N, C-alpha and C positions, 0 to 999 in steps of 0.2 A: 439605532432602528434603521438608519439609511443602508447599513451593511446588510441587514436582513432583507430589505426589499430590493436588493440588488443596485442600489444607487452607488455610483462611483464617488469617490471623494474622501475626505478626511475621515470619516467613521469607518472605512474599510479595515484599517489597520488595528482598529479596536475590537474586532470580532472576538478574540480571546478575552479581552477585558469584559465583553458582554457576558461571555459565559461565566467569567468569575462572578459577576454581579448575580447572575441566576443562581450560582451556588451560594451566595450570601442569603438568598431568599429561601434556600433548602431544595432547590431543584438540582438533583444530581443524576437523574435517570439517563443512561446511555451518554454520558458526558464524554467518555473516551471517543465515541463516534462523532460527537458534535466537534470535538477539537479536530478530528481527522477531516471532517466537512470544511471546517474553518481554515485549516492548513491548505487544503486543495484550493479554496477560493482565494486565499492570499497569494498562493503560488501563480494561480492564473492572472492575478492582477500585477505580478511582478514583485510582490513584497516577499522576497525569498527568505530573509532573516526571520521575519515574523512567522512565516510558514513553517520553517524548521522548528522554531520555538513552540509553535502550536502542536506539531506532531510530538514533540518531547513532552509537552503538558499533557497530551492525550495518553501517552505511554505511562507517564507518572500516575495519571488518574487511574488507568487500568490497574497498575500495581497497588496503588493505595487502597483501592475500594474493590479489588478482586473483580473487576468488570473486565473479563477477558475476550468477550465475544468479538470485539472489533480489533483486537491486538494484531492478528495476522495482517489485516487490511491496512493499518497504520504503518507497520513495517514495510510492506510492499509499497505503498504510496510514497513514503518517505524515501525508499530506495530509488523509485522512479526520479524524484526530484533531485536526489544527490547525483544520479547518473546524468541528468539534464544539466547539471552543475559541473560536469566533467570531474566527479569524485567517484571513480569506479570502485576503488577499495571499500570506501564507506558504504557505497550502493550495494556491493556484493555482501558485506556484513549484514545490512539491513534486510536484503532478500533472503539470505540464509536464515535469519532469526525468524522472519515471517514464516519461512517454510517449516522450521522446527515447532514453532507455536501452532501452526495449522495441523501439523501431524499430530501433536499432542492433544488437539481438541477433535481430531477425526473430521476436521473441516476440509473435506476433499476439494471443493471448489476453490478455497483460499490456498490449498497446497498446490493445486494446478496453477493458479495465478502466480504464485511465488515461484514456482518452477519455471514457468514460462519467462518470467522476468530474468531469472537467473541464467536460464539457457540462452536468452538473446544476449546478455552480457557476455557469456562465455563464447558465443559464436562470434562476436566481434573481437574476442581475444584468441581466436583461432583453437578453441577447445571444444571442437565438434563432438568428439567421442564422449567427453564428459557430460556435454549438455544433452546428448541423445540418451545417455545411460540414466541420467536424472529424469528427464521428462517422459520417456516412453512408458515405463511402468506405471507412472501416475496416470498418463492419458489412457492407458489400457484398462485401467480400473473401471472407467465409465463405460456403461453399456447402454445408456439412454441419454437424450438430449445432445446427441452428436451433432445436431445442426445449430446448436446455440453458439452465440458469438465467442465465449471462452474456449469452447471445444474446438471450433473451427480454426481458431487462432493457434491453439496447440498443435493440431494436425498439420496446418500449414507450416509451422516452425519445424516440425518433425520431418516433413518432406523436404525443407531447405537443409536440415541437418543431414539427411540421407543422400543428398545429392552431391555433396562436396567431398 
């Protein structure tokens, strides 16, 4: 309970355990998203191994229960953590998978988010052209909400990609 209330301490690393307890009582709704939330919180607290395990549990739950709505988010968020851990090849694979899943779901915003993450990675690897070719058509699909944070971020990245 301390983990849910945001109290630091011993209970924080047991967030996935709490989710497992909820499953034991029959609560399974949006559990892949709950694992993603738990993973993000664990990573924020510095519990990297537990965070990666929680992302993997979320992906396994999505697969086992055909709960795909959060799958692109989990892949992208896991990729961000892997990138922060200086594991770019694994991060790229996670971003790519998130992009593929988002495309399969026609989840345009998640497709954009995955493309931004992958394009940023490629920019750091001096793959400007590939990054721009990936991101530009996805960004151009949007005709509304151009002042929202994800689209502003994408536009600014495209400007960076064009200036080099």
